[in-house]
C-alpha positions, 0 to 999 in steps of 0.5 A: 258796703259791698264792692265788686269789679265787673269786666266786659267787652263793652260798656253796655255789657258791663253796666248790665252785669252791674244792674243784674248783680247789685241792682239799680241802687249800685254806685259806680266807683271807677271805670277803667278801659284796658286798651291792650298795650301789653300785646297786639292781640290783647282784646280791649276790655271795660272794667267797672268797680261798683258798690252797694249798701248792705241794706239795699243789697238785702232788699234786692236779695229778697226779690232774687230769692223768689225769682227763677233764672228766666224771671230774673233775666226778664225782670232786670231788663226793665228800666232802673226806676221800675226795678227799684219801685218793685223791690221797694214795694215788695220789701215794704209789704214783707215788713208790714207783715212782721217777722212771723208774717211770711207773706211778703208784699207781692206773693202768696204763702206757699204752704197754704196753696200747695197743701191746703188747696181743696181741703175741706176741714182742718183735720184733712189739712193736718192729716195731709201735712203730717204724712208729708212731714214723715216722708221728708220735710225737705220734699214738703218745703220744696215744690219741684213739679211746676204744674199749674193745678193741685194734685187733690183738685185737678179742676181748680187752677192754683197759682204755684210758686217757682222752685226755691233757689239753691242758695235760699237762706234767711232772705227767702220769701215765697212767690215771684214778684213778677206774677204776684198780685199787689199787696193790697189786692192779696190782703183783701182776697185773704180777708174775704177768704178767711172765716171768722175766729171761733167758727168751724173751718169746714163750714166756713171754707169757701168754694175755692178751697182756701184754708182758714187762718186757724188751720194755717197757724196750726200748720205753721206751728207743727212745722216749727215743732218738727224743725226744732226736733230736727235741730235737737237731733242734729246737735245731739248727733254732733255731741256724740260724734265729738265725744267719741274720742276712744272708739271701740275696736272691732271684736274688743271685749267690753272690759278691755274697752272700758279699761283702755278708755279709763286709763287714757282719760287718766293720762296713763301712757299708751305703752303701759295701757297696751302692755296691760291689755296684752297681759289681760288677753293672755291671762283671762278667757273671753268671758272674763274679758267681758267683765269690767270688774275682773279686768280692772282688778287685774289692772290695779294689781299690775299697776301697783306691782309696777311701783317700786318703793323703798325705805331710806338708808338711815332707817336701814342702818341698825348700828346707828352709824352716821348717814349722809343723805343728799337731796338734789333738785332744781328750781322751786320743788319744795325740797327745803321743807322736805329736808326739814321734815326728814331731819326732824325724824332723826336725832342729832342731825346737822342740816346743810343747805347749799345754794348758788343764790346768795340771798338764800344764805341769809334766810332763816328756817323757823321750823328748824329753830323750833325743833332745835335742828342745827342749820349750816348755810354754805355756798361752796361744795368744798365747805359741804364736804368739810362740814360732813366730815366734822359732823360724822366724826361727832357721831351725827348724821347729815342731811345736805340740801343741794339746790342747783341749776342745770349748768352745774350737773357735772359739778354735782356728779363730782361732788357726789363721787367725792362724798361716796369715796370719803364716807361709808353711808351716803344716799342721794335722793332726787326731789320732784314736785307733783305740781310740775309737768310730766315733761319737766319732771322727766327732764330733771330725773333724766339729768341726775339719774346716774348719781341718785339712789331714789326719788322724793315727791313733794306737793302730793296733796296738790297734785292734779294729775297722778297719771303723769307721776305714774308715767315718770316713775314707770319710765325710771322704775329702777329708782325707788320712791322714798318719801311723799310730801303731803302738806306744809306741816313739819313733820306731820305732812311727810309719809313713806312712799307706798304704791297704795297712795299713788294708786288711790290718787290716780283712781280717786279712791 
């Protein structure tokens, strides 16, 4: 249901507007008279609210599409009953022809009359149509000259359809209802003019020059083919436009363009990409920059060289002196499993698990029991210091698993300072998870960067975006990478951090 308001100076003008806009089937919902109470100079106005059903509006729209402005004004001057009868008859004829008929009940087909008039054979019609399609499909579908004779046969009068309105759409139908013959008359004329199937169109074409049904069907099929090709081209153009997210810069070398596009796709930071491009432009000639292999080889070396890795402190101490290794993290980062894997690498290690959550203190570590690792679970940092002193006096190394919340940052710093003052060999490592977002990992490492000596990355085997890991490490390059966790198996899925492992994940080697 469509509802619309109309305003006019008089009731007659308002009703006329309703009739012109919505047609004879419109229903008057409300009429208001504005008497100008708000000011003496305000003019009296009539306001009418009218409505029409969607089906009735569609029927009226089909007729409006084939009428020009003058014809429409004259048509709606008629009585409402005559207008309604004409609209009904027109739509009944269009529906009788079916979805693909295209004739309607009151008009002639425009393609047949404007193109095929005077054509003696199917070959002539197809030739003429092809040439017009090549020039412009829009010009072929639009008849704007308004003359009463065809250009190919000036001596034979032809009924011409008016220009299509600007808002033509799916309701558009060929010629005006006011000047068109009745449906029955047109169908009878078409039956007399069309030759029998299987005969030569040139021989069967009447003197009036009307084209055969076979010729018309082939013309319509050719138009559909051309229209389909245009739609495919437009769709392809849209896809190319949307897919061109990284346009090539003016005078940019081919190798540089491919490098920039690839690294952006891998989510490598823009700052590092620009740094690589500057170095490549400085190092290579124009010929080398056009070679993508040369540019990518250079970029791989530079990126691998930017990754800082190191071995853990307990592997550096050759005297066998006890080493206290502290792992620091927040939330679920896989640190407990990483701590168990590292503890298995050393003999005579005491594993201390500190957590602010009381539930974690009652949990059991099956892997630690299997490998014979002594596990101490505490909830007080002072207890951690006491256990570390007791273990080092016995000549054992200590691995402290500290799981914190963001509110305990200052307590963590004081705890680490206490350990470093009280013990000789202390190393603090921050644990990051490869499945966490780049923003979260940046927040964690920024919070503990002043107290840690390196970084451990867990869940590397589940990582979907190595570009984010590379960006975080490059932003805090002074902190070396110590270990990579590559799975749940203890201790097999633990490996020393290498630049090759990170680069292979980034480029999917």
